[in-house]
N, C-alpha and C positions, 0 to 999 in steps of 0.2 A: 385125414382126421375123421371127418364125417361125410355123409353123402349129400348134405345140404349145400346148395350153391349160394354162398354169401352175397355174391354180386346180384343174383336174382332176388334174394331177400331184400337187399338194400334198395333195389329198384322199386319194389312194391312199397317199402316203407316211405320212400321219398314222395310217392303219390298220396299216401294216406296220412302222413304226419305233418303237423304244422311246426316244423323245426327248421332253424336256419342252417343246421349242419347235423349229420348223423354219422356215427362210426360204429363198426362192429368188430370186436376183437375176440376171436376164438382161440382157446388154449386147451391143449391136451397134454397131460404130464403123466408119465409112467415111471414109478419109482421101484427099484429093486433093492432090497436091504438084506444083507447077510451078516450075521455076527457069530463068532466062535468065542466063548468065554471059558477059559480053563479046560480046553479040549472038548467042550460040549456045545452043541448048537444052541444059541440063545435067541436067534431071530432068523427067519427064512420066509420072507413075504414079498409080495408084489402088490402095489396099490395103483389105481388109476383115478385121475381127477380130470374132468372134462366139462367145459361149459363155455358160455358166450357172455361177454359184457357188452351191453348196448349203451352208447354214450350219445347225448344230444346237446345241442346248443340252442337255447331259447331265450330271447330277450337279454342276451349278454351273459347268461349263466349256463353252466354245464350241469347236466343231470346224468345219473348213472343207474343202471339196474341190470343185475346179472341173472342168468338162468342156466340150469344144468339140463333143461329139456331142450334138445336140439331139434326143434320143429318151428315152422313159420308161425304158428299160432302162439307159441310160448314166447318167441322173440318179439312178435308184435305186441303182446301183452307187456313185456318188459320195456319196450320202447314207449308205450303209452305212459307207464309209471315213471320212466325217466323224464318224460316231457312235463308231467305234473310236478315232479320234484324240482326241475329247473325253473318252471314258471313260478312256483311258490318261493323259491330262493331269490328270484329276481326282485321281489318286493323289498328285500332287505340287502340289496347288493352293496358290497364294499368296493368292488372293482368290476366293470363290465368288460367281457372278453369278446373277441371276434374270431373268425376263421383263421386269423393269423397265428393263433396258438395251436393250430392243427394243420401243418403244411402238407401238401401233396407229396407223397413218396411212393415210388414203384421200384421193386427189386427183390433180392433174395439174400439170405445169409445162412451159412451152414457151419457148424463146428468142425474143426479138423479132427480126423479120426483115422488111425491106421488099422485098428482091429475093431470091427463093429460088434462082434459077438464072441463070447467065450462059453463053451459048454459048462453047465452048472457044476458038474463033477470036477472039472478042472479048477474052477474058481474056488470051490469049497476045499479042494485038495491043497491049494496054495495057502488059504487061510488057516487050515489045520496045521500045515507044516510050519507056518510062521508062528503059530501059537506054541508049538513044541519048542521052537528056537527060543522064544521069550521065556519059557519056563525051565530052561536048562540050568537051574540052580535051586538048591533047597531053601534059599532066602527069598525066592519069588513066591508071593502069596496070591497073586492074581494076575491074569494076562487076558487082554482082549484083542481080537483081530476082527476087523470090520471092512465091509465093502458096501458102498452106496453108489448106485448107478441110476441116473435120471435121464430119461429121454423126453424132451419137450418140443412140441410143435406149436407154432402160433401163426395165425393169418389175420391180417387187418385190412379192412376195406372201409372207405368213407365216401360221403356224398360229393366231396370235392376232388375225387380221383385217386386217392391213395389205394394201393393194392400191393401189399408186400407180404412175404412169407419168411419165417425164420425157423430154423431147425437146430436144436441144441442137444449135445450129449455131455452131461456133467458126470465126472467120476470123482470119488472120494475114498481113497484107501485110508484106513485109520488103525493105529496100533497104540496100546497103552500097557505098561507093565508096572506093577507095584511090588516093592521089596520091603522086607521087615527084618530088623535085627533087634530083639528086645523091644524097647519102647520107641525105637527109631523107625519111622516109616517114610519112604521116599518113592517118587514115581517119575517115570519118563514116558513121553508120548510123542506121537507123530500123527496129528489129526488135521492139520491145516494145509495139506498139499492137494486141496481140491482144485481141479482144473477142468477145462473143456478139452476132452481127449477121448480116445477109445479105450478098449480093454487092455491096451499095451501098458496102461498105468499099473496093472497088476502083474507085471513081469516077475516071475519067480525069483530070478537072481537079484533083482533090485529090492524086492520085498525082504528076502532073507538077509541080505547085507544090512538093511536098515534095522531089522529086528535084532540082529547080533549086536549092533552098536547100542541100541536102547538098553538091552539087558546088561551089557558091560558097564554102561554109565550109571544105571540105577544102583547096581551093586557097589560101584565106586562111591556113590553118594552116602552110603550107609556108614562109611568110616571117615568121611570127609569132615574137615573142621567147619565150624559155623562161619558164615559170611561176616567179614568185619563191618563195623559201623563207623563210618567217617566219610568226609567228602573226598572224592577221588575221581579219576577219569573213568569213563564208562564206554566199553565197546559192546555194541549190540549186534548179534547175529541177525541175518535177514529175516529169520522166522519170528523174532521178537519185534522187529521193525514193522511187521504186519499190524500188530495191535497198536503200536505207537502212532503210526500214520492214521489208522482207523479212528482212534479216539480223540487225539489231540489236533488232528487236521480235518479229517473227513466230516465228522459230525459237526464240528465247529463251523464249517463252511457251507453247510446245507442252507440254502437261502430261505426256504420256508421256515426253518428254525429261527434264522436271524429276524425274519419278519414277525415271528411270534406264534406261528401256527402250532408248534409242538410244545409250547410253554407249559401247558397244564399237564402234559403227559411225560415227555422225555427231556424237558428242559429247554433252555434258551441257548445263547452263545455269547462269549466275551467279544466276538467280532461284531462291529457295527457297519452299516452300509457305507458310511463315509470312510471306512478304513481301506476300501478297495482302491488300489493305485497308490496308497500312501503307507500302509503298515509294513514295517520290516519284520516279517514273520519269523525269519531265521537268518542264518549267516549267508554269505555270498555263495557258499557251496550247496545251498538248498534249492533244488529244482524239482518241483512237484508237477506231474502231468496227470490229466484225466485222459485215459487212453483205452477206449473199447476196441481198438484195432489189433491188439496183440492176440494172435489166434488161439493160443493155449490158455490164456488167462481166464479166470472163472467167470467174469462179468463182461466178456466181449460180446458185441452184437453189432448189427448193421444199422438199426434204427431204434430209438426209444419208443415208448408207448404213446407218444403224441404224434409220431411219424417223423420226428427230426432225425436227419442222418447223423450218425455218430462219427466224430472226428477227434483226433488227438489235439489237445489244447493245454497250454501251460497255465496252471492255476497259480503257482508261485514260481517266479523266475529270479534266480540269484537272490533269493530270500524275500523278494518283494511280492506282496499279495496282489494278484491281478484280476482273477475271476472267482465267481462263486460257483458252488455246485447247485445250480438252479436251472430248471427246464424253462420252456417258453413262457409258461404262466408266471413264474417267478421273475423272469427277465422283464416281462411287461410291467409287473407290479413294482419292482425294485429299481428299474432302469439301469441295472448293471449287467455286464456280460456274464453269460452262464455257459452251460454245456448241454449235451443231449443225455440228460440223466433223469427224465420223467418216466418212472417205471412202476409197475404193479407186480406183486408177487404171484398173482394168479388171475384167473378169469373173474373171480368174485370180489376183486378189489379195484378201486380207482387208482390211477397212477399218482405218485407224489415224488418230490425231489429225493433222490437216493444216490448214495455213492455207487460207482460201478468199479472200473479199474482205476485206482488212485495210486500212483507210483512215485517213488523217489528215483530220479534218473541216476545212472551210474556215474562215478567220478573217475579218478585216475590212479588211486592208491591200491596197491596189492594188500592182501591180508597181512603178509609179513611186514610190510612197511607200516601198517597201522599199529600192529603189536609193538614193533621196535620203537615207536614214537611215544610209548607210554612208560613213564618212570614208575608210577604206582597206579594201578587201576584194576578193573575187573571186566571179564568177558562173559556176558550172559546170553543164554539161549532158551527159547521155548517158554511162552507165557504160561503161568500157573494161576495168577490171580490179578485182578485189576479193580481200580476204583477211580472215578473221575467225577468232579462236581457237575452240577446242573448247567454250568456255563462252559463246560468242556475246557476248563482252565487249570485247576489244580488236580494233579493226578498222582497215583501211587500204583506201581506195578511190581508183581513178584514173578520170578522165573524158576524153572525147574533145575537148571544146571548152570554152574558158573565156574570160572577158573581165574585165579589170581594172576595178575601181571605185575612183575617186579623187574625194574631195570631193563625193560624191553623184551622180557621173556615170560612165557607161560610157566608158572612154577608149581601150582597145585590146584586141585579141585576144592571148591567150597560149596556148602549146601545152604538152602533157604535164603537165596539172594533176593533183595528188593531194592527199588530205587524210587525216589519221589522228586517232583519238580513242578514248575509252572510252565505252561505251553510255550509262550514266545521266548522267555529267557532260556528255556531248554533248547529250542531249535536254534537260537542265536549262539549257543555254545558248541554247535556242530563244527568240529575241527578238521575231520578227514572223512571222505566218502570213498567207499571201496569201488573197485573197477568191475567190469563185466563178469570176471571170474567169480566174484563174491555175490553176484546178483541172484536172488532167489525169487521165484514166482509162486505165490500162495493164494489161498482163497478160503472163504467161510460161507456156509449157507444160512447162517443164523443171525444176521444183522436185523434187529427189531426196531420198528418205528411205526408211528401212525395209529389212528383210531378209526375203525377197528385195526388191530395190530397186523402188521405185515412183516414176516420174516423173509428176507431177500438175500440173494447171492451177491457177494462183493469180492473183488480181487484186489490184492495188494502185492506189488513187487518192489524190491529194494535191495541194494547192496549192504554189506556190513558197514557200520558207521561208528565213528569215535566222537564222544561228547566230553567236554572238559568240566571238571570240578562239579560233579553231581553228588547229591546226598544219597549215600548207599547205607543200607542197614540189613542186619540179619534177623532171623526169626521166621517161624512157620506162618 
């Protein structure tokens, strides 16, 4: 990343600073972004973001200060300011911390990658070809093909012996097609297949196959009937389960939110501290895991930004709420079990409680078995719109594409499908969980939280699922 020796810098700081603990987190991120819109280049850029966050513990309080100047003088200046910040905060302390919230960790983590690089001409050629496939109809009014590739390296050292490095490669293919027939406009997209992988994610055969499907389905929607409005069974594809898990489980279980830290900005939670170990969040088929160990999932890592080693943990098991999404600081404050999810989006932000890979474990039902068990219902794919209250309780989601299920069979496509429910009754209506063959791994780089705001990468994996007696309605 840089020529500076962080351990040497740390050694000097330990001599010169009156701090109980010191941590240095260096992060360098290179983002490549390519977009083809309607067969014309719309974006072709590379950006680099590089800096160091200095973190100190003084009188039980943590202070932070970041610098993009990678020199000892700048890092020392940042450390002095972080100490002043922590000392000032200690006068108004709500909870005193110790080094226990910054454990010693030594090791490495690296994203899986089959193809490290792809010539720019080849990548642009695949995007152009995919755009041509999307536009193979006079009813297509716009098509976008996109590639986002991020290489991130981080190194962390601390005065109590932490010394670990992590190297990530994030890839995000993205495709969207919009069709119009008179005053009817519909869209289909594929934008949440963000993963840790190499350029193999842009395999031409895979991309072209997906774009052909998107074009076919968006044209199909133009002549489809409106989604019916009534209570019925709901089958959700794994790509819609991404948002369902994210909004009605993930944010609701972030412990700093439950403690009130996000109340003035992103809301609170319907979950209380006393609910852990007692609340039947969902049916017995509901098994939610925090799992940063799945190699290809978007938010996999070896250690969180406090230095805590990442391990797979059950958050909800057989429907019962067991753990919160809280790092070591939140575990200290709340006295409930948490996970290694104390993360920052970049070098210029302090870590806070964040989702990482939050997954619904596969069940035993095949896709055909799920569909055949529905007398009247609807199968929805791909999120289009969402709304959830400040307590992450009442929600309403819309999808791009749906199919009616009658007497155990898919009968016809319907457009503008939506559903609404309340979080725990909804999850308690979970009737069937798909097997490994229906399991999809997804991710998004845009989860926002914190002041100042942090947009961070999260991963969600899930099988196809069946929910009973859900309020369904049509309309754009």
